C-alpha positions in Angstrom: -36.0 30.7 0.0 -39.7 31.6 0.3 -39.5 34.5 2.7 -38.6 37.7 2.4 -35.9 40.4 3.8 -33.4 37.8 3.2 -31.6 35.8 6.2 -32.3 38.8 8.5 -35.8 37.6 8.1 -35.3 34.3 9.1 -33.7 35.2 12.5 -37.3 35.5 14.4 -38.4 31.7 13.1 -34.5 30.6 13.9 -34.7 32.0 17.2 -38.0 30.4 18.0 -36.7 27.4 17.2 -33.4 27.2 18.7 -34.5 29.3 21.8 -38.4 28.5 22.7 -39.1 25.0 21.6 -35.7 23.1 21.5 -34.2 25.2 24.2 -30.5 24.2 23.0 -29.2 27.9 23.5 -30.8 30.3 26.4 -31.6 34.1 25.2 -28.4 35.3 26.2 -26.4 32.8 24.4 -28.1 33.1 21.4 -27.6 36.9 21.5 -24.6 36.7 21.6 -24.4 33.9 18.4 -26.4 36.8 16.5 -24.3 39.4 17.7 -20.9 37.6 16.4 -22.6 36.2 13.3 -23.5 39.6 12.0 -19.5 40.5 12.9 -18.6 37.6 10.0 -19.0 38.5 6.0 -21.4 36.2 4.2 -25.0 35.1 4.8 -26.3 35.3 8.1 -28.8 32.1 8.1 -25.9 29.7 7.2 -23.6 31.5 9.6 -26.2 31.3 12.4 -27.6 27.5 10.8 -23.3 26.4 10.9 -22.5 27.6 14.6 -25.8 26.1 15.8 -25.1 22.7 14.2 -22.1 22.5 15.7 -22.6 23.7 19.2 -25.4 20.8 18.8 -23.3 18.0 17.3 -19.9 19.2 16.4 -18.2 19.0 13.1 -21.2 16.9 11.8 -23.7 19.1 12.7 -22.1 21.7 11.3 -22.0 19.8 7.9 -25.5 19.2 8.3 -27.1 22.2 9.0 -25.0 24.0 6.4 -26.2 21.3 3.6 -29.9 21.7 5.2 -30.0 25.6 5.1 -28.3 25.5 1.4 -29.6 23.0 -0.6 -33.1 23.5 -0.5 -32.6 27.3 -1.0 -30.4 26.3 -4.3 -33.2 23.8 -5.5 -36.0 25.8 -4.9 -34.5 29.4 -6.9 -33.6 27.7 -9.5 -37.0 26.1 -9.9 -38.9 29.5 -9.0 -37.0 32.2 -10.8 -37.6 30.7 -13.9 -41.5 30.6 -13.1 -41.4 33.7 -11.8 -39.5 35.7 -13.9 -42.9 35.4 -16.2 -45.1 36.9 -13.7 -43.0 39.9 -12.3 -45.0 42.5 -13.8 -48.4 41.3 -12.5 -50.2 43.9 -10.1 -51.1 40.7 -7.5 -47.4 39.6 -7.3 -46.5 43.6 -6.6 -49.3 43.5 -4.2 -48.4 40.5 -2.0 -44.9 41.8 -2.0 -45.5 45.5 -0.4 -47.7 43.4 2.1 -45.1 40.9 2.8 -42.7 44.1 4.0 -44.3 45.3 7.1 -44.7 42.0 8.4 -41.2 41.5 8.1 -40.7 44.6 9.7 -43.0 43.9 12.8 -41.3 40.8 13.5 -38.0 42.5 13.0 -39.1 45.0 15.2 -40.6 42.6 18.3 -37.1 40.6 18.3 -35.5 44.1 18.8 -37.7 45.1 21.5 -37.1 41.5 23.3 -32.9 42.2 23.2 -33.4 45.1 24.2 -35.5 44.3 27.3 -32.6 41.7 28.0 -30.4 44.0 28.2 -32.1 46.1 30.3 -32.9 43.6 32.9 -28.9 42.6 32.5 -27.4 45.6 32.6 -29.9 47.9 34.3 -32.1 50.7 31.9 -30.4 53.0 32.0 -26.7 51.6 30.6 -28.8 49.8 27.8 -30.4 52.9 26.7 -27.3 54.9 27.0 -25.3 52.0 24.5 -28.3 51.6 22.0 -28.4 55.7 22.1 -24.5 55.6 21.4 -24.8 52.6 18.9 -27.4 54.4 16.8 -25.4 57.8 17.1 -22.0 56.0 15.9 -23.8 54.5 13.2 -26.5 57.5 11.9 -24.0 60.1 12.4 -20.4 58.6 12.0 -21.6 56.3 9.2 -19.5 53.7 11.5 -20.1 49.8 10.7 -22.2 47.8 13.3 -19.7 44.7 13.4 -17.3 47.8 14.3 -19.0 49.1 16.9 -20.1 45.3 17.7 -16.1 44.6 17.8 -15.8 47.2 20.3 -18.5 46.3 22.6 -17.6 42.8 22.9 -14.2 44.1 24.1 -15.3 46.7 26.4 -17.2 43.8 27.7 -14.0 41.1 28.1 -11.7 43.9 29.1 -12.6 42.9 33.2 -12.0 39.4 32.4 -8.9 40.1 30.8 -7.8 42.4 33.8 -8.9 39.9 36.7 -7.1 37.1 34.7 -4.1 39.3 34.5 -3.6 40.1 38.0 -3.8 36.1 38.9 
């Protein structure tokens, strides 16, 4: 609730806690979870919390993670929105808002570079940059939704596994 940028701005924090601090997931599984969460409707932070909670502690872990991510936000929203409404036109508040935006952008850029680097090491740099360029072209020039691109990539990634399974 106190972060700027919504759910996507909390992803680097979730990544730090889940992958680096507690080691509940590795980089690849976190990336897969993030990609899957991006394809589904709804707030990303809630979807990530629900899946990670389920992965760690089953059904009750999912319920606990969802409640832990939703209830504080709702309570703080109710309390703070009334208070902040009286200060919304203050130059200080507008300045703080303008100062936080570049920080969130840098955090997201660092996380993006980490995923690109991991892709380059896993697939090879030429394939990684080719996929990145192709995805950028499809999104920017043809206005294809990122979820559709992710679904196509997942299908392409699983096709060899399905082919092997069918030949057995």
